[in-house]
C-alpha positions in Angstrom: 56.5 115.9 81.0 60.5 115.9 81.0 62.6 119.0 79.6 63.1 116.7 76.4 59.1 116.0 75.5 58.8 119.9 76.1 61.4 120.7 74.0 59.9 118.5 71.4 56.6 119.8 71.9 57.9 123.3 71.2 59.6 122.5 68.1 56.3 120.8 66.8 54.2 123.6 67.4 56.7 126.1 65.7 56.2 123.5 62.9 52.5 123.4 63.0 52.3 127.4 63.0 54.6 127.3 59.9 52.1 124.7 58.3 48.9 126.7 59.7 50.5 129.7 58.0 50.3 128.1 54.7 46.9 126.7 54.7 45.6 130.3 55.4 42.1 130.3 55.4 41.6 126.5 55.3 42.9 126.0 58.6 40.3 125.5 61.5 41.8 126.6 64.7 40.7 124.1 67.6 43.5 125.2 69.9 44.6 121.5 70.0 48.2 120.5 69.6 47.2 117.3 67.6 45.0 117.6 65.0 43.8 116.3 61.1 45.4 118.0 58.3 43.4 121.2 58.3 43.4 121.8 62.2 40.1 119.9 63.0 39.7 117.1 65.5 41.6 114.0 65.1 39.5 110.7 64.9 40.0 108.5 67.8 41.6 105.9 65.5 43.7 108.1 63.6 46.9 107.3 65.5 46.4 103.9 65.7 46.1 103.4 62.2 49.1 105.3 61.7 51.2 103.5 64.7 49.8 100.0 62.9 51.4 101.2 59.7 54.7 102.6 61.2 55.1 99.4 63.0 54.7 97.2 59.8 56.8 99.3 57.7 59.6 99.1 60.3 59.4 95.4 61.1 58.0 95.8 64.5 56.0 92.6 65.0 53.3 92.4 67.7 53.8 96.1 69.0 50.3 97.6 69.5 50.1 101.6 71.1 49.0 99.6 74.4 52.8 98.1 74.4 54.1 101.7 74.4 52.2 102.0 78.0 53.6 99.0 79.3 57.2 99.9 78.1 56.6 103.2 80.0 55.6 101.3 83.0 58.5 98.9 83.1 61.1 101.7 82.6 59.9 103.4 85.4 59.9 100.3 87.5 63.3 99.1 86.5 64.7 102.5 87.3 63.2 102.4 90.7 60.5 104.9 90.6 58.3 104.3 93.6 55.1 102.4 92.9 53.2 105.2 93.7 54.4 107.4 91.2 54.1 104.9 88.4 50.5 103.9 89.3 49.3 107.7 89.1 51.0 108.4 85.7 49.4 105.5 84.3 46.2 106.5 85.9 45.5 103.6 87.9 43.2 103.7 90.6 45.5 102.5 93.5 49.0 100.8 93.5 47.7 97.4 94.0 46.1 97.7 90.2 49.6 98.3 89.4 51.4 96.0 91.4 49.0 93.2 90.0 49.6 94.0 86.4 53.5 94.5 86.7 54.1 92.0 89.0 56.9 90.3 87.0 58.6 93.5 86.4 58.5 94.1 90.1 59.8 90.8 90.8 62.8 91.2 88.2 63.7 94.5 89.7 63.9 93.1 93.2 66.1 90.4 91.8 68.3 93.1 90.4 68.2 95.0 93.5 69.7 91.5 95.2 72.3 91.0 92.6 73.6 94.6 93.1 73.8 94.4 96.8 75.5 91.1 96.5 77.8 92.7 94.0 78.7 95.7 96.0 78.8 94.0 99.4 80.6 90.5 98.6 82.2 90.8 95.5 85.9 91.2 97.4 85.2 88.7 99.5 84.5 86.4 96.2 87.4 87.7 94.2 89.8 87.1 97.6 88.6 83.5 97.4 89.1 82.9 93.8 92.8 84.0 94.2 
């Protein structure tokens, strides 16, 4: 996890400890970070339902929980994170799986790399020709 996420988790844990203290004996200690309102296990669909409601309230059409995963993968690829690292973070069995799913993103990243090289190497020549 990044330093920012670790810091957010520490802040959340502080909040949870204060919340837990207010509940007293009503709190069930599971040792989990994300729990229901009384410390118990979350149902598998709890976050999905909350996320759907959040997206609807904020007018994020066609955004699903899995969209977050694709966004994270796209950001990593577009920031030149090695495909092996992206694949591992996504839990894919191989880079082939990642490559097959994100081919369009990888192609766009390659186009951007070519454009960056072109700009870096030939911008002065192009500028001189236009003068």
